[in-house]
N, C-alpha and C positions, 0 to 999 in steps of 0.2 A: 640700277636708276631708282632715287627715292623721289614716289610723287607725296604732294602734303596736302591733309587736310584742316583745314580753319573751323576751329568749332569756339561757342560762345563759352560752355561750361565744362565739368568734367566729367560729366553725366555715361558719356562712351566708353570710360573706363568702369564702371559697372555692371557692363554687360558685353564689352567689346563688340555693338552692332551698328553699321550705320543705317540710315534713314536713305531711301530710293526715292527721289523727292516728281512726282508725277510734273505734266508743264504746267499745268494750272496753277501749282504752287510754288513755279519758281521765280524770282524777281525781275526776270525779263519776260515783258510780256509773249515778245516774238521768238521765243524757245518753240523749237520743233514744230514750228509754223512754215508748211511748205506753199510754193506757189504752183497749186493745182492747175492742168490746162488738159481741156480735150483734144489730143493729137488731133483727131479728125472727127468734128461735129455730126456733118452727115452721114458718117459710118456708124456713127455711135447712136445715133435717132434710130436708121434702119436697122440696128440691130436689137434696139428694145422693139421695135414694130415687128419684125421677124419672132423674137422668141415669144410674143404676146397673142400674135396673130391667129394660131390654131385655138390656144385655150379659151382667147375669147368667142369666136366662131362657136363652139361647141355649149361655153355656158347660154348665148343667146338662141342656139338652135333649142335647147332643151325647155328657156324659158319661154321661148314662141313658138309654141307646136304648131300653129296655124302659118306660119311662114314657110315658104320655099326653099329648099337649101341656097339656091341662086338669090333671093333678096335677102337671107342672112348673110350671106358673103359678101353683097352687096354693100351691105351696113357695115361690115366689117373694114372693107375694102376704105370705105368713105370718114370711117373713124380714125383708120389711119393716117390717111393722108392729112385730115384736121390735128391729127395729133402732131405730125410732123411740120406743118404749116405754124404751128405755135410752140413749137418746142423754143424753149430759153436756153441757151448755152451757159448763162451766165446764173441761171438760178440751178442748173441741174450742178455747177461746179460748187455753186454755195454748198448744195445738198451732200455733196461730197465730201467737202471741207468739214463740215459739221460733223460727217459720222467718222471721219479722222479722228478729229480732235477728242471724240466721245471714246474712241476705243482705245486711242493712245492714252487719255487719261486714266483709263480704267485698267490699263496693263501695262506701259512703260514706265519705269522710274528711272531716276537721274541721279548719278554720285559724280559730282563736280569735285575736281582736284587740281593740284597746280603742282608747277616744277619750282616754284620758288616762293620760298618759306620767311622770307623777309623782304614783303611788300608792304609799306607802311600802310596804303589805302586798304588791302584786306585785313590787315590785324583791326583796324579800324571798323571795318563794316561787317567782319564775320568772326572777328573773335574779342568781342565785346569791347572794344576801345581798349584793346593789350590786355584785359582782363583774364583772357580765356588761354588757349592751346594749341599749338600744330602740332597734330600728329603727322609722323613721316613714315610710309611704306616702302615697301621692296617692292616695284613693279614686277619682279617675275616671280612675284610667289603665285602659289596656286589660286590663290582668292582672284586674280586677275587672268584668267584663262575659261574660257567659254566650256559652260557643262553639256553633257550632250543629251539632257533634255532641254534644252534653253532654244529659245526662238532665235532666227539667224540674225545677227548683228549683236545679241545681248551675250554679257558677259565678257565683254572684248575692252580692254583699256585701248582706248585712240586721243590723239591729242585734236584740238579741238581746229576747226578753219574758221577764220575772221574775213568776212566780205559781206557789204551791204546789198548782195545781190540774195534772194533767198531761193534753198534748192529747188528746183522744178520737177512735180509729180507729172508725170505726163498719164493721161486715162485713155485706155483703150476698151474696145467693148469686152465685157468680164474679166477683166485684167487691169488690177493697180499695183505696179509693182513699187515700193518706195525704196528709193537707195539710201544708204546709209547716212548719206552728209544732212539730211533731214536731221537726223540725232546728233550730229557732230558738227553745227555749223552756227558761229556767233556772229554779230555786228563787229565791225571793225571799233566802235569805241568800248567794245570789253578785252581790249586784245591785250590791255596792260596785266591782266590773270593770268596769259600764261598757261590755259588751263588744258588739263586731260581729264577726260571722264569715261566711265562706265554705266552702261544702261541696263536694268533689270524686268526680267516678267515679272511683274507684282503679285500674280497671285503664286510664286514660288515663294513668298518669303518667308522666312525664319519665326517671325512673330509679329502681329498684326493688332497694333494697339486703337482703342478709340477714344479719339481725346476731341472732347468737346464736338461730336458726330462727323468729325472727319479721322478716315483711316490713315492710320501711318504705319509704314511698311518697313521692316526692319532686315537685316540680310546681318550674320552673322561673320566678323574677322577675323580668322585663325592670330592667337596671337601672336604666333611665331612672323606673320607677314607686319607686325609692328617692330621698325629700327630706332624710331626717333620719338621723343615728345619732347617740345619745345612748349617753356612755360613764359607767358605775356609778362610782362614788367610789373602790369598792375597788379595778377592773382593775388588775390588773399594770401598773405603767409602763412596763416594758420591751415586754409587749404590747401596749399602749396606744400606743406610740411607733411601732410598727412598721405596727400599722394603720392609724393617723391617716395616716403618708406614703403606705401603700397607696391609700387612697380618694382622697387628695387626687390621686395620681397617673391611676389608672384612671378615677374618677367625679369629676369637681372640682365638679360640679354639687350634690351633697349635702352641705350642712350639718353638721358636726360641732359637737356640744355634750356639757357636762360636768353631770351631776347632783350636788350637794351639799347636804348637808344644815344649815342654819342652824337654832341654837335657839330664836330667837323667831319664825322664821316658816315653819319645815320645810323642806321639797325647795324648790331653787331650781335653774335652770337657766340657765346660763352657756355663750358661746361658748368654743371652744376655739383 
């Protein structure tokens, strides 16, 4: 199966690298945003108290040498009860959410692809209003296979699920298990994109560029993974001729095609 990447310029062909984009730079603000819930708030707060009670006791003993052990312990128990009484599950969920988003934006990048190379909206939005390109890649390529040193879920090509229900992440004491659905779910408004995607661990990028103070993480694509290049109907003719010649020389296995609009039938593909 071929999967396709819409792109506004021919920059990809200068280095055969794709950018993997963190959630904060994606065009849908609900991307990679889970519904975080405490599975059992009472157990969660009790675990916090249990983990901190002993260290708190010894800090107070050292800081208050004139107090007896029973007095120090009584203060610790009273502080623990007050903490549990004032514990706000919603505030805790918010803190966990902010931590998750900070960590995700720092470490996880998304490559968005599609199974549809003839989508009129995507040609307009993602390929510079038909002045760009679409690159077809072999989904069986090693590029889409997880690498041994990658974290779980990274490096695997998966189709996106469309639902208006955000993936739920249940938090338990000392446990935050992120289901892969968090990374492969979008709302139904985006269903027309028929998206497939892969996520990567950004610290493993082949190249990192500084563009206006923002880190752009690039991963190399094997030339043999590219099977098809579709030229937009409004690509600059001189640039198209130059790129056509370069591809035929550098990677003759790539099929070159052209998209055009036929009034009675919509978008059509033809060989160049």
